[in-house]
N, C-alpha and C positions, 0 to 999 in steps of 0.2 A: 847838130842835134845835142840835147842835154847829155851830160856824161852819166847821169844816174840811170837806174833801171828803167827801160822803156815801158814796163808794166805800170809805172807810176805816173805816166803822162795822163793828162785829161783826155776825154773823148775828143774835144775840139782840137787839141794838139796832135792827137793820133791821126785824125782825118786830114789835118793840114800837112802832116808829114807824108801820108799816103799820096796826097795830090802832088807833092813835090818829088815823089819817088825816092824819098830819103829813108822810108821804112815801108815794110809791107805788113799786111795783117798776119802773115805767117810769123814774121819776126816778133810781133807783139804777142801773139798767142804763145809762142815758145817762151817768152819772158814771163808771161802770166803763169803758165803751167809749171815753169821752173820755181817760181815763188810758192805755188801751191804745194809742190813736192817738198820744199824745204820747211815751210812754215805751218801748213795745215795740220800735220800730226799733233801739234801742241794746241791748236785752236779749235779744230773740228767744226769748220764752217759749212761743210757740204753734206747733203743727203745723198747725192750722186753726182758724178761727172759725166759729161757727154763725149764719148770717144769720137763722135762724128764731127766735133768742132774743127778738127784738123782739115777735113775735106771742105767744110764751109769756108774756113779761112783761106784755103788755096783758091777756091772759086772767087772769093772777094779780091784776092791779090791779082787774079787774071783780069778782073773787071777794071781794077785801078791801072794796070799796065796798058789796057786798051783805052783808058780815059772815059770809061762808062760806068761809074759807080751807080748803084741802084737807089741810093738814098743817103741822107745826111749822117747815118751811123754805119755805113758800109765798112765792115771789117773790125768794128769795135766790140771787144768782149763784154758780155753781159751775163749776169746770173739771175735766176728766177726763184723766188721763195717757194718752198714746197707746200704751199696752200693753193698754188696757181698751176693750172694744167699746161703741160708741154706734151705735144703729141709724141707717142712712142715711149713714154715713160710713165711710171705710176705716180699718182699724187697721194702720198702717204699721210700728209698732215701731222707728221710727228707721232703717229698713233699706231699701236699694235692692233687696233680694231679695223684698220683700213685694208683694202685689197692691194696686193703687190702687182696686179695686172696693169699693163700700160693703158693709158687713155687714148682715144682715137684722134682727138682734136686739140689744137692750141686754144688757150684762152684768148679773148679779144686783144688784150694788151700784149700778149706774146706775138700774136699775128702782126700787130702794128710794129713792134720792134724788129721782127724778121723782115717785114716789108721795107723797113728803113735800112736794112743791111746788117743789123747787129748779129754777132756770133754768140749764140747761147752756149756757154761753157759748162753749165751744170745747174743743179737745183740746190738751194741753200736750206739749212735747217730752220725749223720753227718750233715754238712751243706747241704742245698738243692742241690742235684745232685753234691755235692762236689765242689761248685763253689767258696768258699771264705774261709778266715782264721779265722775270729771271729766265736766262737763256738755256733751258734744258727741256728734254722731253723723254718719254719712256722708250721711244724707238731708237733715237740716235744719241742719247746721253747728253753731256754738258758741252755747250759751246762757250768758249772763253774769249775774253777781251784781249785783243792784240796789244793794247797799251800796257796791260799787266794781267797775265793769265790767272792770277788769283781771283780776279773779279769777273762778274757776268758782263756780257755784252748788253744786256737788256733784251726785251722781246716785245712782241712775239717774233719780229723779224731778226732773230738772233744771228743766223748765218749771214744774212745780208749785211748787218752791221759789222760782223767780224771780217767778212770778205772785203768790204770797202776799206776798213782801217788797215788791213793787211796788204792791200795793194793787189788784190786778185781781180784786176780789171777796174774800170772806172764807173760802170753802170750796174745798179742792183735794184731789182724789183722788191719792194716791201708791201705789206698790207697793213691797214690801220683801222681798227674798230674802236679803239679807246686811247691810242697813243703808240701803236706797234710799229710805226715808221719813225715817229719823232723820238721816242724814248731810246731805242738802240742807237739812232743817229746821234743823239745828245751824248750818250755815254761812250760812243766810239769816235767822236770828233768828226761827224759827217754832216752834210746838209740833208735834211729829210723833209719832203713835201707831202702833206696830206691835202689833196686838192678839194675843191668844192665837190660835195656828194654828187655822183652821177657824171662827173667830168670824164673819168676813165671807166669804161664799161667793165662789168664783172660778170663772168659766167664760167662755171656754175656758181650759184649764190653760196655765200659762206654761212656759217652758223649764226653770224651777227649781221645779216644782210641789211638791216634797217639803219645801221650806223657804219658799216664797213666801207672803206675806200682802199684803193691801191695807189702807190705813189713811188717816185724815184728816190733812191738813196745814193748819193754821189759825194765826191770830194769837193766839188765846186758848184756854185749856184748856177753858173752858165750851163754846166753839164746837166744839172737838174732840169733846167728849162728845155734843153735839147732833147733829153729823154722823155720829158713830159709831153712834148709835141708828138712824139711817135706813139705814145701810149694812149693819148686822149683822142680816140677816133670812135665815132658813133658805131654801134653794133646792135643789130636787131635782137640779139639773144638777151640783152639786158633791157627790159622794158622801162627802167628808170634812168636810162642813159640820156645825157643831154645831147642836143644837136651839135654837130661839129662847129667849133669856133674857127672862123676863117682868118687865122692869124698865125704868125710865127711868134712863139713865146719869148724869143730872144730879141724881138724888134725893139722894145723900149726898156729892156732890162737895165741898161746903163744910163737911163734918164735921171737917176737920182731921186731924192725925196724932197727937194726944195719946194716949199709951199704946201706939202702934205701935213695933215694934222694927226698926231700920234697921242694916244692915251696910254698911260702906264697903269695897268690894273693890278691891284694887290689882292684881289679876291674874285673867285668865279662862282659865287653862289654859296660857298661854305668856306670855313677857315682851313685852307690848305697850307701845309708847312713849306718853307724853303729856307735853306741854310745861308750862312754868311757868304759862301761862294756864289750862291744864286743871287743874293742881293747885289753883290759886286758886279756880276755879269749884267744884270738889268740896268744898273746905274751907268755902267760903261756904255752899253748899247744906247741908252737914252742920250748920253752926251754925244755919241757919234752921230746919231740921227739929227740932233739939234744943231751940231756943228755943220752938218750937211744941208741945213736950211729948213728942216722940218719944225713944226710947232709942236713941242712936246709938253704935255701936262699930265699930272696925276688925275685920275678919275675913278668913279665907282659906277658899277652897273647893278641895278636892282633885280638881280637874278634870283629865281627860286633856288632851293637847295638842289643843285645839279647832281650831287652825290646820291641823293635819294632817288632821283629820276633814273640815273644810270644804273644804280643797283638793281632796279626792277627790270630794266632792259637786259642787263647782263645775266641776272638770275634766271629770267624766263628763258633766255637762249640756252644756257647751260642745263637747265632742268629739262628742256625739250631734247637736248642732245642725249642726256642720260636715259630718258624715256625711250627714244628711238633705238638706242643701242641695246636696251634690254639686258640680257645676261652678260653680253659683252662689256657692259659698262664696268665690270669688275677689273678690266684691263686698263682702265683710264688712270691718268695721273690722279692720285687721291684728292688733290686740291680741287679738281673739277667737281667731284661729288660733294666736297665740303661746301663750296660756294653755291652749288645747285640746291643743296639742302637748306643753307642759311638764307638765301635770297630768292629762291625760286618758288616758294610756297605762297602764292597770292591768288586772289580771285580775278576773274576777267575784268570786273569793275575796277579793281586796284590797278591793273595793267593799263586800262583805258585812261584812268586818272593820271598815271605817269605820262602817257602820251599827250594828254592835254597840257600838262606842265612842261613837257618838252616843247610844245608849240609856243608856250609863253616865253620860255628861254630864248627861242629863236626870235620872237617878237622883240624882246628886250635888247638883244644884240643888234637887230636890224635898226632899232631906234637909236642905239648908241652910234651906229655907223652913219647916221644922218649928220652927226656932229664930228665924228672922227674917221679918218680914212683907215687908220691902222690901230691895232691893239698890240702892246708890248707886255710880256709877262715871262715868268720862268717856263722852262720846258719840263724840268724834273725837280722834285723837292730836295734832292741831295745827290751825292755821287752813287755809283753802282754798288749793290751789295756784293758780298763774296760769292763766287760761283758755286762753291760747295755748301753754302749755308742752307739748311732746310727752311722751307716756308711754313712756319708754325700756324699762322693765322692769315690766310690769303684774303679774307674779307677786310680785315684791318689794313693789310699791306696795300690793297688797291687804293685806299683813300689817303694813306700816309707815306708810302714808300715808292709807289710805282707811278700812278697815273692821275694824281689830283689836279694837275695843271693841263692835261691834254684832252680828257674825254669830253669836256664841255663842248669843244668845237666839233666833235663827232655828233653830239646831240643837235647842235644848231646848224650843222652841215656847212660850216664856213671853211674856207681854205686857211690852213695854218702851216707854218714852216719853222723848223728849228735850224739854227745856224751856229757854228762854233764861235765861242767867245773866250779865247785864251784857254788857260789851264787852271784847274782848281788847286787849292793849297797842297793836295796830295799828288799833284802831277798829272792827274787824269783830266780829260777834256771838260771844259765848262761850256755853257750854251745859253741862248735865249730863244724865245718863241715869239713869232709875229703872226697875227691873224688879221684878216680883212673881211669885209662883207661878202656874202655869197656871190659867186661868179667873178670876184675881183682877184683871181689867182695872180694876175699880172702885178698887182700892188705888193703882195707878199714877196714875190720874186725880186721886184725892184728894191724893196727895203733890205732884204737879205743880201742882195748884191752890194748895196751901199755899205753895209756893215763889213762884208768880206773885203771890199776894196780898202776900207779904212783900217782894218785889222786883219791882215792875212793870217792864215792858220797853218802851222807846220805839223804834218803827221809824224808819227814816231819812225825812227830808223830801226827797223826790226832786224836788219842784217848786220 
């Protein structure tokens, strides 16, 4: 076995070690909880920890001893973002407006992971109702980036990003309505997959149901595919859920990209910034894909102004949240009320016009993918902001500092993945983003895996 901390093993390597009786799920859980005890006080990745994880790990260990694991993730530690229901625990959504009472049922994706044998170790922090990218919330405070705790993890899957980078197990559920899987994954050096809309069932619906997806946040692309397979299971509670895909997402992940066509996009409907580190990452990824046999070219897509479309979707969702909460809305993160006031005041006709323009954006990207298998672009415009820096203008920050490269793919419902691409000039992680046509989640996984193989990424040594 490797000499380093077993908590840092991939899910695949953990399961292989269990099958050879070289490790047990109890050993791994002890390693993970040891890291949490040492490192989490300075990071603040968890909303709560599940004390029952020890019993679940012992049950898994007994199954492995008997040679009868229940699924491909049996005994692998996993965390769940606190926007997602786990039976027996509250879902607080980072908000003082929510109930502390436990919920009765697991969300569909949690059911899928438990059925595959994953050991849920706790719920990770989120920005309030998942509304922003800096990793803080009124209920749990600031979550910090393990690479450098002066900086934010990104959000809204802030705790998942921190837990992944800190080695608190290999598998972490995030959710993504405008970049909330991909942004913290990019800033924390993880792989983050936003799948095709409807591929992973969601229930209860989020405040941003029309654009929101859940997805895996992991240290390796193969682990992302493994976790994705357990999460992507049809569930009748989500009426927009896609039928089960009768496949193993690992089957062709190592087929490479030879013969695939890749376009490098410098614009997604409006002028989004990205810095010199982002330019270097995209150029390096383009070279890697070309050297692996892909046909890589620069291209443009005649998209409408996606920032205007997303602004209306986002503004309407937050305005509705403020209205539903009524007097309790005074307890919200002030930025929610600020965005709701700035973007939420529109007529029904204006909202319907935005929905029509959203359909046009989807049509433009579908036409683009008749010529190109994959799109390559930045994930984030720059490195992470300071964790303690106040957000003075959240409307401007949405378009310039947080999500200008991610939310378009929520509007068009395409799969998109972020993968590490070395380090930035300041030593923090760099990344690129890859998208494909709707339902071609397999292609983004293949391309991300090709990049990962060509340029392996080392996580920080926090000990």
